[in-house]
DRENDO-1510 file (C-alpha; in Angstrom, 1 decimal, always signed):
<recs>
REC; n; res; u; v; w
REC; 1; LEU; +92.7; +75.8; +122.7 .
REC; 2; TRP; +90.8; +77.7; +125.4 .
REC; 3; ASN; +90.3; +74.6; +127.5 .
REC; 4; ASN; +94.1; +74.1; +127.4 .
REC; 5; THR; +94.6; +77.8; +128.2 .
REC; 6; ARG; +92.2; +77.5; +131.2 .
REC; 7; ALA; +94.0; +74.5; +132.4 .
REC; 8; ARG; +97.4; +76.3; +132.2 .
REC; 9; ILE; +95.9; +79.2; +134.2 .
REC; 10; ARG; +94.7; +76.8; +136.9 .
REC; 11; ALA; +98.1; +75.2; +136.9 .
REC; 12; GLU; +99.6; +78.5; +137.9 .
REC; 13; GLY; +97.5; +78.4; +141.1 .
REC; 14; VAL; +95.2; +81.2; +140.1 .
REC; 15; ASN; +92.1; +81.6; +142.4 .
REC; 16; GLU; +89.3; +79.6; +140.7 .
REC; 17; LEU; +87.0; +82.6; +140.9 .
REC; 18; THR; +89.3; +84.6; +138.6 .
REC; 19; VAL; +90.2; +81.9; +136.1 .
REC; 20; ASN; +87.6; +83.2; +133.5 .
REC; 21; LYS; +88.8; +86.8; +133.9 .
REC; 22; HIS; +92.4; +85.7; +133.1 .
REC; 23; LEU; +91.1; +83.6; +130.2 .
REC; 24; LYS; +89.4; +86.7; +128.8 .
REC; 25; ASP; +92.6; +88.6; +129.1 .
REC; 26; VAL; +94.5; +85.9; +127.2 .
REC; 27; GLN; +91.8; +85.8; +124.5 .
REC; 28; GLN; +92.0; +89.6; +124.1 .
REC; 29; ILE; +95.8; +89.5; +123.7 .
REC; 30; THR; +95.6; +86.5; +121.3 .
REC; 31; PHE; +93.0; +88.2; +119.1 .
REC; 32; GLN; +95.1; +91.4; +119.0 .
REC; 33; GLN; +98.2; +89.4; +118.0 .
REC; 34; CYS; +96.3; +87.5; +115.3 .
REC; 35; THR; +94.9; +90.7; +113.9 .
REC; 36; HIS; +98.3; +92.3; +113.9 .
REC; 37; LEU; +99.9; +89.3; +112.1 .
REC; 38; ASP; +97.0; +89.2; +109.6 .
REC; 39; HIS; +97.8; +92.9; +108.9 .
REC; 40; ALA; +101.5; +92.1; +108.3 .
REC; 41; PHE; +100.8; +89.3; +105.9 .
REC; 42; SER; +97.9; +90.9; +104.1 .
REC; 43; ASN; +99.5; +94.3; +103.6 .
REC; 44; PHE; +103.1; +93.4; +102.9 .
REC; 45; ASP; +103.7; +90.6; +100.4 .
REC; 46; THR; +107.0; +89.1; +99.4 .
REC; 47; THR; +108.1; +92.3; +97.6 .
REC; 48; SER; +107.9; +94.1; +100.9 .
REC; 49; PHE; +109.7; +91.4; +102.9 .
REC; 50; GLU; +111.6; +93.8; +105.1 .
REC; 51; LYS; +108.5; +95.9; +106.0 .
REC; 52; ARG; +106.6; +92.7; +106.7 .
REC; 53; SER; +109.3; +91.3; +108.9 .
REC; 54; GLU; +109.4; +94.6; +110.8 .
REC; 55; GLU; +105.6; +94.4; +111.3 .
REC; 56; ILE; +105.8; +90.8; +112.5 .
REC; 57; ALA; +108.6; +91.7; +114.9 .
REC; 58; ALA; +106.4; +94.6; +116.2 .
REC; 59; ALA; +103.6; +92.1; +116.8 .
REC; 60; ILE; +105.9; +89.7; +118.7 .
REC; 61; TRP; +107.2; +92.5; +120.8 .
REC; 62; MET; +103.8; +93.9; +121.6 .
REC; 63; HIS; +101.7; +90.8; +122.0 .
REC; 64; ILE; +104.1; +88.1; +123.1 .
REC; 65; LEU; +106.8; +90.0; +124.9 .
REC; 66; LEU; +104.2; +92.5; +126.1 .
REC; 67; LYS; +106.3; +95.5; +125.1 .
REC; 68; ASP; +109.3; +94.5; +127.3 .
REC; 69; GLU; +111.8; +97.3; +126.9 .
REC; 70; GLU; +114.6; +94.9; +127.9 .
REC; 71; ALA; +113.7; +92.3; +125.2 .
REC; 72; TYR; +116.7; +91.2; +123.1 .
REC; 73; ASN; +116.6; +92.1; +119.4 .
REC; 74; ASP; +118.2; +88.8; +118.6 .
REC; 75; HIS; +115.4; +87.0; +120.4 .
REC; 76; ILE; +112.8; +89.0; +118.4 .
REC; 77; ARG; +114.6; +88.3; +115.1 .
REC; 78; ARG; +114.6; +84.6; +115.7 .
REC; 79; LEU; +110.9; +84.5; +116.6 .
REC; 80; THR; +110.2; +86.6; +113.5 .
REC; 81; ALA; +112.1; +84.1; +111.3 .
REC; 82; TYR; +110.1; +81.3; +112.9 .
REC; 83; VAL; +106.7; +83.0; +112.2 .
REC; 84; GLU; +107.9; +83.7; +108.6 .
REC; 85; TYR; +108.9; +80.0; +108.2 .
REC; 86; GLN; +105.5; +78.7; +109.5 .
REC; 87; PHE; +103.6; +81.1; +107.2 .
REC; 88; ALA; +105.6; +79.9; +104.1 .
REC; 89; ASN; +105.2; +76.3; +105.2 .
REC; 90; ILE; +101.4; +76.5; +105.6 .
REC; 91; VAL; +100.5; +78.8; +102.8 .
REC; 92; HIS; +103.0; +77.7; +100.1 .
REC; 93; HIS; +104.1; +74.1; +100.9 .
REC; 94; LEU; +101.4; +72.3; +102.8 .
REC; 95; PRO; +99.0; +70.3; +100.7 .
REC; 96; GLU; +95.4; +71.6; +100.9 .
REC; 97; GLU; +94.1; +68.2; +102.1 .
REC; 98; PHE; +96.6; +68.1; +105.0 .
REC; 99; PHE; +95.4; +71.6; +106.0 .
REC; 100; ARG; +91.8; +70.5; +105.9 .
REC; 101; GLU; +92.6; +67.4; +108.0 .
REC; 102; GLY; +94.6; +69.4; +110.5 .
REC; 103; ARG; +97.8; +67.5; +109.6 .
REC; 104; ILE; +100.3; +70.4; +109.9 .
REC; 105; GLY; +104.0; +69.6; +110.1 .
REC; 106; TRP; +105.2; +72.5; +112.3 .
REC; 107; GLY; +108.8; +73.5; +111.9 .
REC; 108; ASN; +111.3; +73.2; +114.8 .
REC; 109; ILE; +111.2; +75.9; +117.4 .
REC; 110; PRO; +113.9; +78.5; +117.1 .
REC; 111; ASP; +117.4; +77.7; +118.4 .
REC; 112; PHE; +118.1; +80.2; +121.2 .
REC; 113; SER; +121.7; +79.2; +121.7 .
REC; 114; ASN; +124.5; +81.6; +121.0 .
REC; 115; MET; +122.3; +84.6; +121.5 .
REC; 116; ILE; +123.7; +88.2; +121.6 .
REC; 117; ASP; +122.5; +91.0; +123.7 .
REC; 118; ASN; +121.4; +94.4; +122.3 .
REC; 119; GLU; +125.0; +95.7; +122.6 .
REC; 120; GLY; +126.3; +92.8; +120.5 .
REC; 121; ASN; +127.8; +90.8; +123.4 .
REC; 122; PRO; +127.5; +87.0; +123.5 .
REC; 123; MET; +125.1; +85.8; +126.1 .
REC; 124; ASP; +125.4; +82.7; +128.3 .
REC; 125; ASP; +123.1; +79.9; +127.2 .
REC; 126; ALA; +120.1; +79.3; +129.5 .
REC; 127; THR; +120.6; +76.6; +132.1 .
REC; 128; ILE; +118.5; +73.5; +131.3 .
REC; 129; PHE; +117.4; +71.7; +134.5 .
REC; 130; GLU; +117.2; +68.0; +134.7 .
REC; 131; ASP; +113.5; +68.2; +135.5 .
REC; 132; ASP; +112.9; +69.9; +132.2 .
REC; 133; TRP; +113.9; +66.8; +130.3 .
REC; 134; LEU; +111.6; +63.8; +129.7 .
REC; 135; PRO; +112.4; +60.4; +128.1 .
REC; 136; GLU; +111.9; +60.1; +124.4 .
REC; 137; ASN; +108.3; +60.2; +123.2 .
REC; 138; TRP; +107.0; +61.5; +126.6 .
REC; 139; THR; +105.4; +64.9; +127.0 .
REC; 140; ARG; +104.0; +66.9; +129.9 .
REC; 141; ALA; +100.3; +67.7; +129.8 .
REC; 142; ILE; +97.8; +69.5; +132.0 .
REC; 143; THR; +94.3; +68.4; +133.0 .
REC; 144; GLU; +91.4; +70.9; +132.9 .
REC; 145; ALA; +91.8; +71.1; +136.7 .
REC; 146; GLY; +95.4; +72.3; +136.2 .
REC; 147; GLU; +97.1; +69.0; +137.3 .
REC; 148; THR; +100.2; +67.8; +135.5 .
REC; 149; TYR; +100.3; +64.3; +134.0 .
REC; 150; TYR; +102.6; +62.6; +131.5 .
REC; 151; TRP; +101.8; +61.1; +128.2 .
REC; 152; ASP; +103.8; +58.8; +125.9 .
REC; 153; ILE; +102.9; +60.1; +122.4 .
REC; 154; LYS; +103.9; +56.8; +120.8 .
REC; 155; THR; +102.0; +54.3; +123.0 .
REC; 156; SER; +99.2; +56.7; +124.2 .
REC; 157; GLN; +100.1; +55.6; +127.8 .
REC; 158; SER; +99.5; +58.3; +130.4 .
REC; 159; GLN; +100.4; +58.5; +134.0 .
REC; 160; TRP; +100.6; +60.9; +137.0 .
REC; 161; GLU; +104.2; +60.1; +137.9 .
REC; 162; ARG; +107.1; +61.6; +136.0 .
REC; 163; PRO; +108.6; +58.9; +133.8 .
REC; 164; ALA; +112.1; +57.8; +134.6 .
</recs>
């Protein structure tokens, strides 16, 4: 996890002498987020679902959206539902042997189409650029040096050039 984070920091073009400082910052935010989510799930069980959802939403706003006053409530609600789904999936549905082996079937990322702003107005869907799409089974990865390469998850083939 931290090697991947370090690679992503490097990929942003951060001066090599400050990479570890930025990694420390990310670790601190991640620890605070994990602690906050642990608090929400430990202190508010399924009988306090509304309070737990509020606490998860607060953790998302504080630690992921970094207290952005302009964050959309609809965005936060969808991320909260995603976290709740993953919790139920892992704690209540995932076989113990799968968990021990690290075979976790993560749910789909939230659908952010048809969002509404904080005044209840429909928002335009985000523009998806052609360069954001890759052929089926291909994923973008980053080396520890921060260089992008492409990997076919089905064949395990990797290459520097973007697949056509």
